[in-house]
N, C-alpha and C positions, 0 to 999 in steps of 0.2 A: 078559452078564447079571450075572455075579458083581461086575463093576466097578460097574454101576449100582446093585446092591443095597448095596454098600459105601457109595456116595455117598449113597443114600437114608438108610441107617442113621446115617451121620455127621450128615446134616442133621437128622434127628429128634432125636438126642441133643443136638446143639449148640443147637437151638432150644428144647428143653425145659429144658436145663441142670440136670437132676436128676442129681446125682452121688451116688447111693446107694452103700452099702458092701457088700462081699461077703466073708465070712470064708473065708480060703484055708487056714489051718492054725493049730494051736495047740500049745503045749508046756507041760506041767505039771511043776513042780519042787518037791521037798520043802524045807521050811524048819523053823524051830523051832515052838514051841507058841504058838498064837493070834497069827499075824502080823497086824499092823495097818497100819503105814505102809510106803511104798516110795518110794525115790528112785532116780534114774539119774544117774550122773556118771562121768567118766573118772578113776579113782583112781590109775592107774599111768602116765598120760601116754603110752599107746600108740595114741591116736587112736580107741579103741573105748569105747563106753559100758558101764559095769559097773552091776550092780543091787544096791541096798542095801535090806534088809528088816529092820524091827524086829519082834521076837517078844516080845509082852508077858508071857506067862505064865512063860517060863523066863529072862527077863532077858538076852536075847541079841540080837545082830544077825547076820543071814546076808548074806554078800557073795558074789555071783556075779561072778567075774572073766571078762570076755569074751575069747575066744581067736579069732584070725583064722581058724583052721581048724576048731575044734570049736564055736565059739559059746559060749553059757553052758550049763554042764552041772552042776557040783557046787559047793555053797557052802562057804565057810569060816565058822566060827562064832566070834563074839566075845562075851565076857561084858561087859555094859555097865551093870550095876546093875539094881535092882528096877523092874519095870513100865515099860519104855521105851514112851513114848506119843507122841513126836514126834521127827523127825529133821531135821537140816539138814546140808548140806555147805558148807564154806567154808575158805579158806586162813587159818586162825586165826593162825599164826605167821609168815606172809609168807615161806615157803620155796618157794613155787611149786607146791605140790601141795594137793589138797583134804584137809581133816581132817573128822572127824565130830563133830557136836554132838547130844547126846541128852538129851531131857527124861525124867525118871523120875517117872512118875505115883505119887501117894500118898506122895511124899517131898518134901523141901525142897531138892532139889539137881538139878543137871544134870551130865552127864559130857562131857568132851572127849577124843576119841581122836585122837592126833597121828599123821599119816602118816609113815612112816619114809623117805620120798622114793621108795620103790619100789612104793607102793600097799599095803604091809602095815601091820598094826596089832598092837600087843601091850600087855600089861598095864603094862609099864614106861612106856609113853607114854600112859597113861590118867590123867586128872586129874578130880577131883570138886570142884564149886563149890556152895556153899550159897546159897540165895536165901530171901527172905521172901515166901511166897505163901499166900494164904488160900483154902481150907484146905490146899492143896498144889498143886504144879505140874501143869499139863495139857499146855501147848503152849509153843513158843518160836520165835523167829526171830533171824537174825544179820544185822547190817549195821553200817556205820560211821556212827553217828547224829550224832556231833559232828565228823566229817570231819577226824580227826587221824591218819588212815592206820592205825588200830588198830580191829579189829572189836569190836563190842559185842553183847550178847545181851539180847533183850527176852523177858520171860515174862509169863504171865497171873497175875492174882490174882483168881480168879473170885468168891469170896464178897463181896469189897468192891468189885467192878467197877472194877478198875484194871489197867493194864499197868505193868510195872516194867522200866526199862532199866538194865542193869548195864554201866557203861562199862569198856572194856578199858584196860589199862595197857601201858606199853612192854615190861614183862617178861612179858606175856601172862597176867596175872592180872586180877581184876575188882574194882572198888571195892565196898566193903561196903555203902555207902549208895546206893540206886538212885534214879533219876529216876522218880517215881511220877506216872502220868497217869490221871485219871478217864475212864472210858468208860461207855457205856450198858450196862445189865444184859443179859446176862451174858457176858463174853468167855471162854467155856469151851472150845469144841470145837476151834478152831484159830485161827491168825492168819497173815497173809501180809505180807511186807515187799516193797515195790516203789515206784518213783517214779511216782505216779499223775498228777501234774500237770506233769511235765517241767521241774522246777526244780532237778534234780540232787541233791535231798535225799531220802533214803529215807523213805517213808510207811508206815503200818501200818494194815491193815484187818482187822477181826475181827467175827464175828457178835454182834449185840445181841439175844440170844435173847428177852428179856422186852419188847423194844421194837419188834419187827417191822421190823428194819432192820439196817444194818451201821454200826459205828463206824469212823471214819477219824481217825487221828492224823497230822496233817501234820508232816512232818519239819522244817520251818522254824519250828515252834512246838510244842515238846514239853511243853505245859502243859495242853492241853485237846483235846477231840475233837469231830468233827462227826457227825451222824447222818443217814444216807440211808435213807429209809423204803422197805421192800420188802413182799413178801408175809409172811403170818404165819409165825412160828416159823423164823427162819433157823437153819440147823444147821451149815453148812460153807461157807467162801468160797474162791474161787480167783481168780487174776488172769491175764489174757491179752489179746492183741490179736486178738479174734475176727473182726473185719471188715477187718483189714489196712489200717487207715487211719493206722497209726503211733502210735496212742494206746491205752493200756491200758484194758481193760474189767473189770468185776467180775461174777463168776458167784456166785450164792448158791443153795445147795441147801436146801430146806425140808422138815423133818419133825419130829415130836415125838421126845423122847428115848426113849420106849417105841416100839420099831420095829414093834410090832403095832398101834399106833394109826394108823389110815389117814387121819386128818384132816390137812389142810394140806400134803399131799405135793406137791412140785413144784420148779421151778427158775426163778430170775429171771436175766435178763441185762441188766446196766446198762452202756450204751455210754458211754465216756468221750470228752470232747472235747479232752483234753490240758491243760485249764486247771483241772481239779478239779471240773467239773460232769458229772453223769451223768443219762441218761434211759433209760427202759425200751425195749428193742428190740421190734420188731414181733413179735407173737405171744407175748410174755412178760408176766407170769408164765405158765409152761406147766405144766399138770398132769402129774405123773408118779406112777405106782403102784409099789409094791414096796419102800417105805422107802429112798428115795435117800439116800446117805450121803456121797459124795465126788464130785468132778468134776475133770476135766483136759481140756486142749485140745491138739490136734495134727493134722497132716495124715496120716491113717491110710490113705488110699487113693491118695495121689500125685497128686491133682488140683490141688495148689498152693493149696488153700483149707482152713482148719482145721475139723475136726469137734469137737463137744463130746461127751464121753463121761462117763456117770454110772454109779456102782455102785449096785445095788439090793439092799440087805442082806436084806430079807425074801424077795424073789423069786429070789435066787441068779442074778442076771443083770446085764448092763450094758445101758444104753440109749445108742444112738449118734444124735446129732442132726446131720444133714447139711444144709448151706445150699443152698437152691434159688434161684439167682440170677434166675430168671425171676419168681418170685412174691415174693422177698425174705423168705421164711419158711423154717423148718426142718422137715424130715421126720424121723420117729423110727422106728428099728428096734431090736429087742432081740436079745441073744445070751446063751445060758447060759454060766455060769462055775462055779466051785466053791461050796461052802456058806458062806454069810455073807460075801460080798465086801465089803471095807471100804476098803482103800487103793487108790490108782490112780496110775500114772505113764504118760506117753506120750513116747516117744523112739525114735530109729532105733537098733535093737539089732544088726541084721545087715548094716548098711552098704549097703542098697539104696536109700537116699534116701527111703524111706517109713517113717513112724513106726509102731512097734508099741505095743500096749496091754498094760501089765503090771498085774495085779490081785492083791491079797492076799486069800486066802480064809480067814477067821478060824477056822472050825470044820473046814475040810479040812486045815489045817496045811500049806498049799502056796501057791504062786503059779502063775498061768497067764499065758503070753505069747501074745497073739492077733495073728496075721498076717493082714492084710486085703489084698484084691486091688485093683489099680487100677480106676478107673471104666470104665464100658462103652465110652466113646468111645476110650479107649486100646486096648482089645481090638479094636475095629473097625478102627482104624488099622493094627493089626498084620496 
């Protein structure tokens, strides 16, 4: 009887193909004041992902080094300059380890913190670079835009609706005169660098807040941008291969700058064909409540298919969108986190081949790591 029940359960789950998620555990860790952005990277080359969090109010970055026995427990605090508002990890000086690049909001500069080859950072290895950004810098990205094997930095210039690329030099400095590229109004909240059309050139995508779309700067032509129309008030963009077809897609979170304004809240998913064209996925734009603020993608339940996870700033929660292969649409579930969740990252932290969700809680002054369970069919097979 037990064997027949297991077969029936497997059949039901396999035919419905609904792979919902179930929260298994969570861990809350203290950081600095007003954490906003979070990244995951292996900083000390031990094969484990570490967690990097910017703390806007106290001008610091918290680094949680992952330990094979203890996991992530206590952070080291780095001073990175006023109002860190964006983070990037990249091997800036080609020494084989990741360095940190930090945008300093309400200033005209960004900082680079060089890794000392062991994963540690100190003030002696911190460098400040000036930029021309109107009225001040908000966000940045790192890539080799001119393919000279030296990384460059792109920043926003929100008031005049431009992106500025500062080309790196062989001595790991940056040219004072930037490549200035007009984009649609207003590239303020964030930008993402990725090869969207598979031509081996890094492209840039950023919200066009006043134009109901996203601006794309194609890497093989750093003179102009294209606009892809979306739902009203794009707020945040992310890039990922959501349908596992080998091509990058664009996710766009929509909401007004005032998080208490409930109009226009939602998410768009633009499926890419690998040649620079995008079309809206089935069921999108999707309405979301709670002031959605950021989005990330990863396989958080081990079913080999990526979930879409959104932070909801007003509702102190995250929304998880799981793909139903039977209907070709997404189902939505919500889970509580801390107060005013803003930043999000998804990666395997504990080495179990299942991604965890890491969320920064701006008014709780902490991060929460969420561990989700495998889908029901895996449990039945056990």
